[in-house]
TIVO-2410 file (N, C-alpha, C; in nm, 3 decimals):
# residues 168
REC num residu      c1      c2      c3 atome chaine
REC   1      M   0.086  -0.119  -0.001     N      A
REC   1      M   0.001  -0.002   0.002    CA      A
REC   1      M   0.085   0.125  -0.001     C      A
REC   2      K   0.052   0.218  -0.074     N      A
REC   2      K   0.127   0.341  -0.093    CA      A
REC   2      K   0.100   0.434   0.029     C      A
REC   3      S   0.215   0.493   0.088     N      A
REC   3      S   0.199   0.584   0.201    CA      A
REC   3      S   0.156   0.720   0.157     C      A
REC   4      K   0.089   0.794   0.246     N      A
REC   4      K   0.043   0.926   0.212    CA      A
REC   4      K   0.156   1.027   0.217     C      A
REC   5      H   0.141   1.131   0.142     N      A
REC   5      H   0.233   1.243   0.138    CA      A
REC   5      H   0.229   1.309   0.278     C      A
REC   6      P   0.346   1.355   0.337     N      A
REC   6      P   0.352   1.407   0.473    CA      A
REC   6      P   0.257   1.532   0.487     C      A
REC   7      S   0.247   1.618   0.386     N      A
REC   7      S   0.166   1.736   0.397    CA      A
REC   7      S   0.018   1.698   0.396     C      A
REC   8      L  -0.018   1.586   0.324     N      A
REC   8      L  -0.157   1.542   0.327    CA      A
REC   8      L  -0.191   1.486   0.465     C      A
REC   9      E  -0.099   1.423   0.525     N      A
REC   9      E  -0.124   1.372   0.665    CA      A
REC   9      E  -0.144   1.486   0.763     C      A
REC  10      L  -0.065   1.588   0.746     N      A
REC  10      L  -0.076   1.708   0.832    CA      A
REC  10      L  -0.214   1.777   0.810     C      A
REC  11      Y  -0.247   1.785   0.684     N      A
REC  11      Y  -0.378   1.847   0.648    CA      A
REC  11      Y  -0.492   1.770   0.708     C      A
REC  12      E  -0.487   1.642   0.690     N      A
REC  12      E  -0.600   1.556   0.741    CA      A
REC  12      E  -0.606   1.564   0.892     C      A
REC  13      A  -0.488   1.576   0.957     N      A
REC  13      A  -0.493   1.581   1.108    CA      A
REC  13      A  -0.551   1.716   1.153     C      A
REC  14      H  -0.526   1.824   1.078     N      A
REC  14      H  -0.571   1.956   1.118    CA      A
REC  14      H  -0.708   1.997   1.061     C      A
REC  15      R  -0.755   1.919   0.966     N      A
REC  15      R  -0.878   1.962   0.895    CA      A
REC  15      R  -0.996   1.994   0.979     C      A
REC  16      P  -1.029   1.904   1.078     N      A
REC  16      P  -1.150   1.936   1.163    CA      A
REC  16      P  -1.135   2.066   1.238     C      A
REC  17      G  -1.013   2.087   1.293     N      A
REC  17      G  -0.991   2.216   1.368    CA      A
REC  17      G  -0.998   2.336   1.273     C      A
REC  18      L  -0.945   2.319   1.152     N      A
REC  18      L  -0.950   2.430   1.057    CA      A
REC  18      L  -1.089   2.460   1.011     C      A
REC  19      L  -1.173   2.358   0.990     N      A
REC  19      L  -1.315   2.379   0.951    CA      A
REC  19      L  -1.387   2.458   1.061     C      A
REC  20      S  -1.363   2.411   1.185     N      A
REC  20      S  -1.426   2.483   1.302    CA      A
REC  20      S  -1.383   2.627   1.310     C      A
REC  21      Y  -1.252   2.644   1.291     N      A
REC  21      Y  -1.193   2.783   1.292    CA      A
REC  21      Y  -1.256   2.872   1.180     C      A
REC  22      A  -1.260   2.813   1.059     N      A
REC  22      A  -1.312   2.892   0.949    CA      A
REC  22      A  -1.458   2.921   0.969     C      A
REC  23      R  -1.540   2.828   1.020     N      A
REC  23      R  -1.685   2.847   1.047    CA      A
REC  23      R  -1.699   2.960   1.151     C      A
REC  24      Q  -1.617   2.954   1.252     N      A
REC  24      Q  -1.620   3.050   1.362    CA      A
REC  24      Q  -1.597   3.193   1.307     C      A
REC  25      L  -1.496   3.206   1.216     N      A
REC  25      L  -1.460   3.339   1.159    CA      A
REC  25      L  -1.562   3.386   1.061     C      A
REC  26      S  -1.609   3.289   0.976     N      A
REC  26      S  -1.697   3.332   0.866    CA      A
REC  26      S  -1.847   3.324   0.896     C      A
REC  27      G  -1.884   3.230   0.988     N      A
REC  27      G  -2.024   3.214   1.017    CA      A
REC  27      G  -2.099   3.141   0.905     C      A
REC  28      D  -2.022   3.075   0.815     N      A
REC  28      D  -2.082   3.010   0.704    CA      A
REC  28      D  -2.008   2.873   0.679     C      A
REC  29      S  -2.081   2.763   0.689     N      A
REC  29      S  -2.021   2.626   0.677    CA      A
REC  29      S  -1.969   2.604   0.536     C      A
REC  30      V  -2.045   2.645   0.438     N      A
REC  30      V  -2.007   2.622   0.301    CA      A
REC  30      V  -1.883   2.703   0.265     C      A
REC  31      L  -1.876   2.829   0.310     N      A
REC  31      L  -1.759   2.909   0.288    CA      A
REC  31      L  -1.639   2.853   0.356     C      A
REC  32      A  -1.662   2.798   0.480     N      A
REC  32      A  -1.557   2.741   0.558    CA      A
REC  32      A  -1.490   2.623   0.487     C      A
REC  33      E  -1.573   2.540   0.425     N      A
REC  33      E  -1.529   2.422   0.348    CA      A
REC  33      E  -1.441   2.474   0.230     C      A
REC  34      D  -1.485   2.575   0.159     N      A
REC  34      D  -1.411   2.627   0.046    CA      A
REC  34      D  -1.277   2.686   0.087     C      A
REC  35      I  -1.282   2.763   0.195     N      A
REC  35      I  -1.161   2.821   0.249    CA      A
REC  35      I  -1.059   2.719   0.291     C      A
REC  36      V  -1.096   2.618   0.364     N      A
REC  36      V  -1.010   2.516   0.409    CA      A
REC  36      V  -0.951   2.439   0.286     C      A
REC  37      Q  -1.033   2.413   0.185     N      A
REC  37      Q  -0.982   2.349   0.071    CA      A
REC  37      Q  -0.877   2.439  -0.001     C      A
REC  38      D  -0.905   2.565  -0.012     N      A
REC  38      D  -0.806   2.661  -0.074    CA      A
REC  38      D  -0.679   2.661   0.015     C      A
REC  39      A  -0.695   2.660   0.142     N      A
REC  39      A  -0.577   2.660   0.234    CA      A
REC  39      A  -0.493   2.536   0.204     C      A
REC  40      W  -0.556   2.421   0.184     N      A
REC  40      W  -0.483   2.299   0.156    CA      A
REC  40      W  -0.404   2.315   0.026     C      A
REC  41      V  -0.463   2.371  -0.074     N      A
REC  41      V  -0.396   2.393  -0.203    CA      A
REC  41      V  -0.276   2.475  -0.183     C      A
REC  42      L  -0.286   2.586  -0.111     N      A
REC  42      L  -0.171   2.672  -0.082    CA      A
REC  42      L  -0.063   2.599  -0.001     C      A
REC  43      F  -0.108   2.524   0.101     N      A
REC  43      F  -0.021   2.460   0.197    CA      A
REC  43      F   0.055   2.345   0.119     C      A
REC  44      A  -0.011   2.275   0.028     N      A
REC  44      A   0.055   2.162  -0.043    CA      A
REC  44      A   0.167   2.213  -0.133     C      A
REC  45      R   0.165   2.338  -0.172     N      A
REC  45      R   0.276   2.389  -0.251    CA      A
REC  45      R   0.407   2.413  -0.176     C      A
REC  46      Q   0.392   2.413  -0.045     N      A
REC  46      Q   0.509   2.441   0.044    CA      A
REC  46      Q   0.570   2.303   0.080     C      A
REC  47      S   0.693   2.305   0.124     N      A
REC  47      S   0.761   2.195   0.173    CA      A
REC  47      S   0.725   2.181   0.323     C      A
REC  48      A   0.647   2.086   0.361     N      A
REC  48      A   0.597   2.074   0.502    CA      A
REC  48      A   0.714   2.060   0.599     C      A
REC  49      S   0.826   2.007   0.555     N      A
REC  49      S   0.937   1.985   0.646    CA      A
REC  49      S   1.004   2.115   0.685     C      A
REC  50      T   0.986   2.225   0.605     N      A
REC  50      T   1.048   2.356   0.638    CA      A
REC  50      T   0.956   2.443   0.723     C      A
REC  51      I   0.833   2.401   0.746     N      A
REC  51      I   0.740   2.479   0.827    CA      A
REC  51      I   0.750   2.434   0.970     C      A
REC  52      A   0.783   2.529   1.064     N      A
REC  52      A   0.807   2.502   1.204    CA      A
REC  52      A   0.680   2.455   1.274     C      A
REC  53      S   0.570   2.523   1.243     N      A
REC  53      S   0.446   2.494   1.310    CA      A
REC  53      S   0.332   2.483   1.206     C      A
REC  54      P   0.316   2.365   1.146     N      A
REC  54      P   0.217   2.355   1.034    CA      A
REC  54      P   0.076   2.387   1.080     C      A
REC  55      G   0.031   2.353   1.203     N      A
REC  55      G  -0.103   2.390   1.240    CA      A
REC  55      G  -0.127   2.536   1.246     C      A
REC  56      S  -0.032   2.608   1.301     N      A
REC  56      S  -0.043   2.755   1.304    CA      A
REC  56      S  -0.041   2.815   1.164     C      A
REC  57      Y   0.051   2.755   1.083     N      A
REC  57      Y   0.061   2.812   0.947    CA      A
REC  57      Y  -0.072   2.786   0.864     C      A
REC  58      L  -0.134   2.672   0.885     N      A
REC  58      L  -0.261   2.651   0.819    CA      A
REC  58      L  -0.369   2.739   0.871     C      A
REC  59      R  -0.374   2.769   0.999     N      A
REC  59      R  -0.471   2.859   1.055    CA      A
REC  59      R  -0.449   3.002   1.000     C      A
REC  60      T  -0.320   3.041   0.983     N      A
REC  60      T  -0.291   3.171   0.927    CA      A
REC  60      T  -0.341   3.180   0.781     C      A
REC  61      I  -0.316   3.072   0.710     N      A
REC  61      I  -0.361   3.073   0.566    CA      A
REC  61      I  -0.520   3.089   0.565     C      A
REC  62      V  -0.583   3.012   0.651     N      A
REC  62      V  -0.731   3.019   0.658    CA      A
REC  62      V  -0.775   3.163   0.692     C      A
REC  63      R  -0.720   3.220   0.792     N      A
REC  63      R  -0.752   3.356   0.832    CA      A
REC  63      R  -0.732   3.457   0.720     C      A
REC  64      N  -0.611   3.447   0.653     N      A
REC  64      N  -0.580   3.538   0.543    CA      A
REC  64      N  -0.675   3.521   0.423     C      A
REC  65      L  -0.706   3.397   0.396     N      A
REC  65      L  -0.801   3.376   0.286    CA      A
REC  65      L  -0.940   3.432   0.315     C      A
REC  66      L  -0.986   3.418   0.435     N      A
REC  66      L  -1.113   3.476   0.481    CA      A
REC  66      L  -1.114   3.629   0.474     C      A
REC  67      M  -1.002   3.687   0.517     N      A
REC  67      M  -0.993   3.835   0.515    CA      A
REC  67      M  -0.992   3.884   0.367     C      A
REC  68      T  -0.920   3.811   0.281     N      A
REC  68      T  -0.915   3.850   0.138    CA      A
REC  68      T  -1.052   3.837   0.077     C      A
REC  69      R  -1.122   3.728   0.111     N      A
REC  69      R  -1.259   3.704   0.052    CA      A
REC  69      R  -1.355   3.819   0.103     C      A
REC  70      A  -1.344   3.857   0.228     N      A
REC  70      A  -1.430   3.961   0.285    CA      A
REC  70      A  -1.403   4.093   0.210     C      A
REC  71      R  -1.274   4.125   0.192     N      A
REC  71      R  -1.239   4.252   0.123    CA      A
REC  71      R  -1.301   4.249  -0.018     C      A
REC  72      R  -1.280   4.135  -0.088     N      A
REC  72      R  -1.326   4.124  -0.226    CA      A
REC  72      R  -1.478   4.134  -0.232     C      A
REC  73      T  -1.546   4.073  -0.138     N      A
REC  73      T  -1.691   4.082  -0.136    CA      A
REC  73      T  -1.740   4.224  -0.112     C      A
REC  74      K  -1.671   4.293  -0.024     N      A
REC  74      K  -1.709   4.437   0.003    CA      A
REC  74      K  -1.689   4.519  -0.121     C      A
REC  75      I  -1.579   4.503  -0.188     N      A
REC  75      I  -1.552   4.576  -0.309    CA      A
REC  75      I  -1.649   4.551  -0.419     C      A
REC  76      E  -1.690   4.420  -0.431     N      A
REC  76      E  -1.786   4.378  -0.533    CA      A
REC  76      E  -1.924   4.444  -0.500     C      A
REC  77      R  -1.963   4.446  -0.371     N      A
REC  77      R  -2.091   4.508  -0.333    CA      A
REC  77      R  -2.086   4.653  -0.363     C      A
REC  78      M  -1.979   4.721  -0.343     N      A
REC  78      M  -1.964   4.865  -0.365    CA      A
REC  78      M  -1.968   4.892  -0.517     C      A
REC  79      S  -1.904   4.810  -0.597     N      A
REC  79      S  -1.903   4.831  -0.738    CA      A
REC  79      S  -2.039   4.807  -0.803     C      A
REC  80      K  -2.126   4.730  -0.742     N      A
REC  80      K  -2.256   4.707  -0.794    CA      A
REC  80      K  -2.363   4.802  -0.744     C      A
REC  81      A  -2.327   4.880  -0.641     N      A
REC  81      A  -2.420   4.973  -0.583    CA      A
REC  81      A  -2.437   5.095  -0.670     C      A
REC  82      D  -2.546   5.163  -0.655     N      A
REC  82      D  -2.580   5.281  -0.730    CA      A
REC  82      D  -2.497   5.396  -0.679     C      A
REC  83      F  -2.427   5.461  -0.771     N      A
REC  83      F  -2.332   5.570  -0.733    CA      A
REC  83      F  -2.409   5.686  -0.656     C      A
REC  84      D  -2.524   5.721  -0.703     N      A
REC  84      D  -2.602   5.822  -0.641    CA      A
REC  84      D  -2.642   5.786  -0.496     C      A
REC  85      V  -2.679   5.659  -0.473     N      A
REC  85      V  -2.712   5.615  -0.340    CA      A
REC  85      V  -2.591   5.622  -0.247     C      A
REC  86      I  -2.480   5.575  -0.295     N      A
REC  86      I  -2.357   5.577  -0.207    CA      A
REC  86      I  -2.314   5.724  -0.174     C      A
REC  87      T  -2.318   5.804  -0.277     N      A
REC  87      T  -2.264   5.946  -0.260    CA      A
REC  87      T  -2.363   6.025  -0.176     C      A
REC  88      A  -2.487   5.987  -0.167     N      A
REC  88      A  -2.585   6.059  -0.088    CA      A
REC  88      A  -2.556   6.054   0.061     C      A
REC  89      T  -2.485   5.949   0.102     N      A
REC  89      T  -2.450   5.927   0.244    CA      A
REC  89      T  -2.319   5.995   0.284     C      A
REC  90      V  -2.242   6.044   0.185     N      A
REC  90      V  -2.113   6.105   0.211    CA      A
REC  90      V  -2.141   6.251   0.247     C      A
REC  91      P  -2.088   6.294   0.364     N      A
REC  91      P  -2.116   6.431   0.411    CA      A
REC  91      P  -2.038   6.527   0.320     C      A
REC  92      D  -2.097   6.643   0.292     N      A
REC  92      D  -2.041   6.745   0.216    CA      A
REC  92      D  -1.976   6.849   0.306     C      A
REC  93      D  -1.848   6.845   0.313     N      A
REC  93      D  -1.775   6.936   0.404    CA      A
REC  93      D  -1.741   7.074   0.339     C      A
REC  94      A  -1.785   7.093   0.222     N      A
REC  94      A  -1.760   7.217   0.149    CA      A
REC  94      A  -1.845   7.335   0.213     C      A
REC  95      A  -1.784   7.449   0.219     N      A
REC  95      A  -1.851   7.565   0.277    CA      A
REC  95      A  -1.964   7.602   0.182     C      A
REC  96      S  -2.073   7.657   0.237     N      A
REC  96      S  -2.181   7.706   0.154    CA      A
REC  96      S  -2.137   7.835   0.090     C      A
REC  97      P  -2.205   7.878  -0.011     N      A
REC  97      P  -2.176   8.010  -0.075    CA      A
REC  97      P  -2.179   8.122   0.028     C      A
REC  98      E  -2.277   8.119   0.117     N      A
REC  98      E  -2.290   8.220   0.216    CA      A
REC  98      E  -2.170   8.221   0.311     C      A
REC  99      E  -2.127   8.103   0.352     N      A
REC  99      E  -2.012   8.092   0.439    CA      A
REC  99      E  -1.885   8.141   0.372     C      A
REC 100      T  -1.873   8.112   0.243     N      A
REC 100      T  -1.761   8.153   0.164    CA      A
REC 100      T  -1.751   8.308   0.162     C      A
REC 101      V  -1.864   8.367   0.128     N      A
REC 101      V  -1.870   8.513   0.122    CA      A
REC 101      V  -1.837   8.577   0.256     C      A
REC 102      A  -1.894   8.521   0.365     N      A
REC 102      A  -1.869   8.569   0.500    CA      A
REC 102      A  -1.724   8.565   0.534     C      A
REC 103      A  -1.662   8.446   0.500     N      A
REC 103      A  -1.521   8.431   0.530    CA      A
REC 103      A  -1.434   8.528   0.451     C      A
REC 104      R  -1.465   8.556   0.324     N      A
REC 104      R  -1.393   8.648   0.246    CA      A
REC 104      R  -1.407   8.790   0.299     C      A
REC 105      E  -1.529   8.822   0.341     N      A
REC 105      E  -1.549   8.961   0.404    CA      A
REC 105      E  -1.471   8.972   0.534     C      A
REC 106      T  -1.467   8.871   0.615     N      A
REC 106      T  -1.390   8.876   0.740    CA      A
REC 106      T  -1.241   8.891   0.702     C      A
REC 107      M  -1.194   8.812   0.607     N      A
REC 107      M  -1.054   8.821   0.571    CA      A
REC 107      M  -1.017   8.956   0.518     C      A
REC 108      M  -1.105   9.018   0.443     N      A
REC 108      M  -1.081   9.151   0.396    CA      A
REC 108      M  -1.073   9.257   0.510     C      A
REC 109      R  -1.157   9.240   0.611     N      A
REC 109      R  -1.156   9.323   0.730    CA      A
REC 109      R  -1.024   9.309   0.808     C      A
REC 110      V  -0.984   9.180   0.822     N      A
REC 110      V  -0.858   9.155   0.890    CA      A
REC 110      V  -0.741   9.212   0.814     C      A
REC 111      M  -0.736   9.197   0.682     N      A
REC 111      M  -0.629   9.252   0.599    CA      A
REC 111      M  -0.630   9.408   0.607     C      A
REC 112      D  -0.752   9.465   0.608     N      A
REC 112      D  -0.761   9.616   0.623    CA      A
REC 112      D  -0.704   9.658   0.758     C      A
REC 113      A  -0.740   9.580   0.861     N      A
REC 113      A  -0.682   9.612   0.994    CA      A
REC 113      A  -0.537   9.597   0.994     C      A
REC 114      L  -0.479   9.497   0.926     N      A
REC 114      L  -0.334   9.474   0.923    CA      A
REC 114      L  -0.270   9.596   0.847     C      A
REC 115      D  -0.336   9.644   0.744     N      A
REC 115      D  -0.285   9.761   0.673    CA      A
REC 115      D  -0.289   9.890   0.757     C      A
REC 116      A  -0.388   9.898   0.851     N      A
REC 116      A  -0.404  10.015   0.934    CA      A
REC 116      A  -0.309  10.015   1.053     C      A
REC 117      M  -0.243   9.901   1.085     N      A
REC 117      M  -0.152   9.897   1.193    CA      A
REC 117      M  -0.026   9.971   1.162     C      A
REC 118      P   0.049  10.009   1.267     N      A
REC 118      P   0.182  10.069   1.245    CA      A
REC 118      P   0.265   9.980   1.157     C      A
REC 119      E   0.346  10.034   1.072     N      A
REC 119      E   0.414   9.961   0.971    CA      A
REC 119      E   0.502   9.847   1.028     C      A
REC 120      R   0.573   9.877   1.140     N      A
REC 120      R   0.657   9.774   1.197    CA      A
REC 120      R   0.575   9.659   1.249     C      A
REC 121      Q   0.462   9.684   1.306     N      A
REC 121      Q   0.377   9.575   1.364    CA      A
REC 121      Q   0.317   9.489   1.244     C      A
REC 122      A   0.269   9.556   1.144     N      A
REC 122      A   0.213   9.481   1.032    CA      A
REC 122      A   0.322   9.402   0.962     C      A
REC 123      E   0.437   9.460   0.947     N      A
REC 123      E   0.550   9.384   0.884    CA      A
REC 123      E   0.591   9.264   0.965     C      A
REC 124      A   0.594   9.282   1.102     N      A
REC 124      A   0.626   9.171   1.185    CA      A
REC 124      A   0.526   9.049   1.168     C      A
REC 125      I   0.398   9.084   1.160     N      A
REC 125      I   0.295   8.988   1.146    CA      A
REC 125      I   0.308   8.917   1.009     C      A
REC 126      R   0.327   9.000   0.908     N      A
REC 126      R   0.342   8.935   0.772    CA      A
REC 126      R   0.461   8.841   0.765     C      A
REC 127      M   0.578   8.888   0.820     N      A
REC 127      M   0.695   8.805   0.806    CA      A
REC 127      M   0.676   8.675   0.891     C      A
REC 128      Y   0.622   8.682   1.005     N      A
REC 128      Y   0.607   8.569   1.097    CA      A
REC 128      Y   0.505   8.473   1.046     C      A
REC 129      H   0.383   8.523   1.016     N      A
REC 129      H   0.274   8.439   0.980    CA      A
REC 129      H   0.260   8.403   0.831     C      A
REC 130      F   0.296   8.498   0.747     N      A
REC 130      F   0.277   8.470   0.604    CA      A
REC 130      F   0.400   8.423   0.534     C      A
REC 131      E   0.518   8.466   0.587     N      A
REC 131      E   0.641   8.421   0.529    CA      A
REC 131      E   0.710   8.304   0.601     C      A
REC 132      G   0.658   8.282   0.726     N      A
REC 132      G   0.711   8.172   0.804    CA      A
REC 132      G   0.846   8.196   0.868     C      A
REC 133      M   0.881   8.321   0.888     N      A
REC 133      M   1.008   8.349   0.952    CA      A
REC 133      M   0.999   8.324   1.100     C      A
REC 134      K   1.108   8.299   1.166     N      A
REC 134      K   1.115   8.279   1.308    CA      A
REC 134      K   1.124   8.416   1.379     C      A
REC 135      L   1.089   8.419   1.509     N      A
REC 135      L   1.092   8.548   1.578    CA      A
REC 135      L   1.231   8.617   1.569     C      A
REC 136      R   1.335   8.536   1.588     N      A
REC 136      R   1.472   8.597   1.584    CA      A
REC 136      R   1.505   8.650   1.446     C      A
REC 137      E   1.448   8.588   1.340     N      A
REC 137      E   1.476   8.640   1.202    CA      A
REC 137      E   1.393   8.772   1.183     C      A
REC 138      V   1.271   8.783   1.231     N      A
REC 138      V   1.190   8.904   1.221    CA      A
REC 138      V   1.268   9.011   1.301     C      A
REC 139      A   1.309   8.979   1.420     N      A
REC 139      A   1.380   9.076   1.503    CA      A
REC 139      A   1.506   9.132   1.431     C      A
REC 140      A   1.577   9.045   1.371     N      A
REC 140      A   1.699   9.091   1.293    CA      A
REC 140      A   1.661   9.181   1.177     C      A
REC 141      V   1.557   9.151   1.104     N      A
REC 141      V   1.513   9.232   0.993    CA      A
REC 141      V   1.469   9.369   1.037     C      A
REC 142      L   1.389   9.369   1.146     N      A
REC 142      L   1.331   9.497   1.195    CA      A
REC 142      L   1.430   9.573   1.289     C      A
REC 143      G   1.538   9.508   1.329     N      A
REC 143      G   1.635   9.571   1.417    CA      A
REC 143      G   1.585   9.596   1.558     C      A
REC 144      V   1.504   9.504   1.604     N      A
REC 144      V   1.453   9.515   1.745    CA      A
REC 144      V   1.474   9.383   1.817     C      A
REC 145      S   1.444   9.381   1.945     N      A
REC 145      S   1.464   9.257   2.023    CA      A
REC 145      S   1.354   9.156   1.994     C      A
REC 146      I   1.383   9.030   2.029     N      A
REC 146      I   1.283   8.925   2.011    CA      A
REC 146      I   1.158   8.947   2.098     C      A
REC 147      P   1.171   8.990   2.227     N      A
REC 147      P   1.056   9.018   2.304    CA      A
REC 147      P   0.967   9.130   2.242     C      A
REC 148      M   1.037   9.227   2.183     N      A
REC 148      M   0.962   9.338   2.111    CA      A
REC 148      M   0.880   9.283   1.996     C      A
REC 149      V   0.939   9.193   1.912     N      A
REC 149      V   0.876   9.134   1.805    CA      A
REC 149      V   0.753   9.052   1.858     C      A
REC 150      H   0.775   8.978   1.963     N      A
REC 150      H   0.668   8.898   2.019    CA      A
REC 150      H   0.553   8.981   2.068     C      A
REC 151      G   0.582   9.096   2.129     N      A
REC 151      G   0.477   9.190   2.167    CA      A
REC 151      G   0.403   9.249   2.055     C      A
REC 152      L   0.479   9.289   1.948     N      A
REC 152      L   0.412   9.348   1.831    CA      A
REC 152      L   0.314   9.243   1.769     C      A
REC 153      I   0.361   9.120   1.755     N      A
REC 153      I   0.273   9.022   1.689    CA      A
REC 153      I   0.159   8.984   1.780     C      A
REC 154      T   0.179   8.976   1.910     N      A
REC 154      T   0.071   8.942   2.002    CA      A
REC 154      T  -0.045   9.047   1.996     C      A
REC 155      E  -0.001   9.173   2.006     N      A
REC 155      E  -0.100   9.284   2.005    CA      A
REC 155      E  -0.168   9.291   1.870     C      A
REC 156      G  -0.096   9.273   1.765     N      A
REC 156      G  -0.160   9.273   1.631    CA      A
REC 156      G  -0.252   9.163   1.610     C      A
REC 157      L  -0.217   9.043   1.657     N      A
REC 157      L  -0.310   8.931   1.640    CA      A
REC 157      L  -0.433   8.943   1.729     C      A
REC 158      A  -0.423   9.012   1.840     N      A
REC 158      A  -0.538   9.037   1.925    CA      A
REC 158      A  -0.635   9.122   1.847     C      A
REC 159      I  -0.589   9.219   1.782     N      A
REC 159      I  -0.675   9.308   1.702    CA      A
REC 159      I  -0.742   9.231   1.585     C      A
REC 160      C  -0.659   9.148   1.519     N      A
REC 160      C  -0.712   9.069   1.408    CA      A
REC 160      C  -0.816   8.968   1.456     C      A
REC 161      N  -0.793   8.909   1.569     N      A
REC 161      N  -0.890   8.807   1.624    CA      A
REC 161      N  -1.022   8.875   1.663     C      A
REC 162      R  -1.010   8.999   1.720     N      A
REC 162      R  -1.133   9.070   1.760    CA      A
REC 162      R  -1.216   9.101   1.633     C      A
REC 163      I  -1.148   9.145   1.527     N      A
REC 163      I  -1.223   9.174   1.402    CA      A
REC 163      I  -1.274   9.046   1.339     C      A
REC 164      R  -1.202   8.938   1.345     N      A
REC 164      R  -1.252   8.810   1.293    CA      A
REC 164      R  -1.370   8.761   1.369     C      A
REC 165      K  -1.377   8.778   1.500     N      A
REC 165      K  -1.491   8.732   1.579    CA      A
REC 165      K  -1.609   8.821   1.556     C      A
REC 166      E  -1.590   8.950   1.528     N      A
REC 166      E  -1.701   9.035   1.496    CA      A
REC 166      E  -1.770   9.000   1.367     C      A
REC 167      G  -1.692   8.939   1.276     N      A
REC 167      G  -1.745   8.895   1.148    CA      A
REC 167      G  -1.821   8.767   1.150     C      A
REC 168      Q  -1.820   8.696   1.261     N      A
REC 168      Q  -1.889   8.566   1.269    CA      A
REC 168      Q  -2.031   8.579   1.306     C      A
***
């Protein structure tokens, strides 16, 4: 009588546990059978003697196959769904036309306030916030101390914030 291939013996020994595991993960006996069969096909391609823990390896194959199947099913469901139905549930984060106009008006008031500030203060705010310069760089350009630049920017931003809040 011909002896069985070692990987087939391993598969047969682990099959009941694999079926139970696949049923537990999938909730479907028929799918569990298919997945365990697919796992065997993948396992049989490997040299069983090089696998340290064949039982764990088979369980990993089963889990990965189930996850791949679930992803594929989800994608297939989405591709068959009506585009308008799917997009109706996606929130629209875009600002309304009214919000856009209000934001532009507020920005214009803030920019007007910035233009009305003393030149050194407005320049400090522009360099720091719009050009991304560091406080010490602004201080060097303006020829003043870092604490002075910090004070100019803080006072100027307080004015801008007050104007911004009035626009809301």
